[in-house]
C-alpha positions as a Python dict, from the first residue, in 0.01 Angstrom:
ca = {
    (1, 'M'): (0, 0, 0),
    (2, 'K'): (-165, -339, -60),
    (3, 'A'): (-121, -297, -436),
    (4, 'R'): (252, -230, -392),
    (5, 'L'): (290, -530, -163),
    (6, 'K'): (107, -753, -413),
    (7, 'A'): (326, -622, -696),
    (8, 'L'): (641, -685, -493),
    (9, 'L'): (531, -1039, -403),
    (10, 'F'): (443, -1109, -767),
    (11, 'A'): (785, -981, -880),
    (12, 'L'): (963, -1199, -622),
    (13, 'L'): (761, -1503, -729),
    (14, 'A'): (839, -1439, -1095),
    (15, 'L'): (1209, -1399, -1015),
    (16, 'S'): (1220, -1723, -817),
    (17, 'C'): (1048, -1911, -1101),
    (18, 'A'): (1290, -1767, -1355),
    (19, 'T'): (1592, -1885, -1157),
    (20, 'A'): (1450, -2240, -1147),
    (21, 'V'): (1485, -2267, -1527),
    (22, 'A'): (1820, -2402, -1642),
    (23, 'A'): (2048, -2149, -1811),
    (24, 'K'): (2153, -2397, -2084),
    (25, 'S'): (1945, -2653, -2268),
    (26, 'P'): (2030, -3023, -2236),
    (27, 'S'): (2166, -3018, -2593),
    (28, 'E'): (2391, -2720, -2519),
    (29, 'V'): (2523, -2889, -2204),
    (30, 'Y'): (2592, -3215, -2387),
    (31, 'L'): (2772, -3051, -2679),
    (32, 'E'): (2987, -2848, -2439),
    (33, 'Y'): (3065, -3166, -2242),
    (34, 'H'): (3153, -3355, -2561),
    (35, 'A'): (3398, -3086, -2672),
    (36, 'T'): (3557, -3087, -2326),
    (37, 'L'): (3578, -3468, -2321),
    (38, 'K'): (3752, -3483, -2658),
    (39, 'S'): (4004, -3209, -2572),
    (40, 'S'): (4083, -3311, -2212),
    (41, 'F'): (4350, -3539, -2071),
    (42, 'S'): (4195, -3605, -1731),
    (43, 'D'): (3858, -3708, -1592),
    (44, 'Q'): (3871, -3403, -1363),
    (45, 'A'): (3776, -3180, -1657),
    (46, 'I'): (3440, -3348, -1715),
    (47, 'W'): (3291, -3406, -1370),
    (48, 'H'): (3108, -3075, -1339),
    (49, 'Y'): (2893, -3193, -1634),
    (50, 'Y'): (2778, -3506, -1446),
    (51, 'T'): (2525, -3560, -1170),
    (52, 'E'): (2672, -3627, -830),
    (53, 'S'): (2529, -3982, -834),
    (54, 'A'): (2694, -4058, -1172),
    (55, 'R'): (3030, -3942, -1041),
    (56, 'Q'): (2991, -4147, -724),
    (57, 'D'): (2901, -4452, -932),
    (58, 'F'): (3215, -4404, -1145),
    (59, 'E'): (3431, -4372, -833),
    (60, 'R'): (3274, -4685, -681),
    (61, 'R'): (3334, -4891, -995),
    (62, 'F'): (3688, -4772, -1066),
    (63, 'P'): (3959, -4743, -801),
    (64, 'P'): (4184, -4438, -834),
    (65, 'A'): (4455, -4633, -1018),
    (66, 'M'): (4206, -4730, -1294),
    (67, 'R'): (4025, -4399, -1343),
    (68, 'G'): (4271, -4267, -1602),
    (69, 'R'): (4219, -4579, -1814),
    (70, 'A'): (3842, -4558, -1774),
    (71, 'F'): (3850, -4193, -1882),
    (72, 'H'): (4059, -4285, -2186),
    (73, 'L'): (3799, -4549, -2283),
    (74, 'M'): (3518, -4294, -2247),
    (75, 'K'): (3708, -4047, -2461),
    (76, 'S'): (3802, -4296, -2734),
    (77, 'A'): (3451, -4445, -2753),
    (78, 'A'): (3294, -4107, -2831),
    (79, 'P'): (3306, -3989, -3194),
    (80, 'A'): (3522, -3687, -3278),
    (81, 'S'): (3214, -3473, -3345),
    (82, 'V'): (2841, -3519, -3291),
    (83, 'E'): (2510, -3346, -3333),
    (84, 'V'): (2190, -3380, -3136),
    (85, 'K'): (1929, -3542, -3357),
    (86, 'E'): (1649, -3522, -3101),
    (87, 'E'): (1593, -3373, -2754),
    (88, 'I'): (1308, -3505, -2540),
    (89, 'I'): (1242, -3332, -2207),
    (90, 'D'): (1010, -3498, -1955),
    (91, 'G'): (1005, -3299, -1633),
    (92, 'D'): (1353, -3307, -1481),
    (93, 'T'): (1485, -3572, -1723),
    (94, 'A'): (1608, -3518, -2078),
    (95, 'T'): (1696, -3779, -2338),
    (96, 'L'): (1916, -3685, -2631),
    (97, 'I'): (1958, -3891, -2946),
    (98, 'L'): (2309, -3831, -3076),
    (99, 'V'): (2456, -3895, -3421),
    (100, 'P'): (2821, -3877, -3521),
    (101, 'T'): (2914, -3612, -3778),
    (102, 'S'): (3258, -3758, -3842),
    (103, 'P'): (3369, -4103, -3962),
    (104, 'T'): (3342, -4345, -3672),
    (105, 'Q'): (3256, -4702, -3576),
    (106, 'V'): (2952, -4597, -3373),
    (107, 'E'): (2614, -4547, -3530),
    (108, 'Q'): (2411, -4361, -3269),
    (109, 'G'): (2431, -4247, -2909),
    (110, 'E'): (2198, -4160, -2627),
    (111, 'A'): (2253, -3923, -2337),
    (112, 'I'): (2033, -3904, -2029),
    (113, 'L'): (2048, -3575, -1837),
    (114, 'R'): (1881, -3474, -1513),
    (115, 'L'): (1804, -3132, -1379),
    (116, 'E'): (2018, -3097, -1066),
    (117, 'N'): (2033, -2773, -868),
    (118, 'G'): (1892, -2579, -1163),
    (119, 'S'): (2138, -2714, -1424),
    (120, 'W'): (2121, -3003, -1669),
    (121, 'K'): (2375, -3270, -1572),
    (122, 'L'): (2470, -3595, -1744),
    (123, 'E'): (2352, -3916, -1587),
    (124, 'Q'): (2457, -4158, -1860),
    (125, 'V'): (2598, -4160, -2214),
    (126, 'T'): (2594, -4470, -2434),
    (127, 'W'): (2714, -4526, -2790),
    (128, 'R'): (2586, -4811, -3011),
    (129, 'V'): (2811, -5001, -3247),
    (130, 'P'): (2634, -5155, -3550),
}
């Protein structure tokens, strides 16, 4: 009986640890977000990729009447296509180094993601112009 109880507890512990690991890597999340950003016409399409604090910051900085313009700037600043050059994970924070794969005015980007409720979410994306 004790052996069965120990086995059951071990199985439950293993299951709970497995669910704590994010289903998608930070790179996969970013690339999915990027494709959604470039094909969307509204900021509503991208918010499930962002941390709650990043969304709140956006809403604090931009009143509702300006959010469409701000979204358009985000969309136009990002290159048409990108690849992840490097992915660095440090605990619940990931840093991605991004490079455009299409002609663009930007030279390199960086995305910061945080693990939030078991999923990687964007905190910040920046693109550098040479």
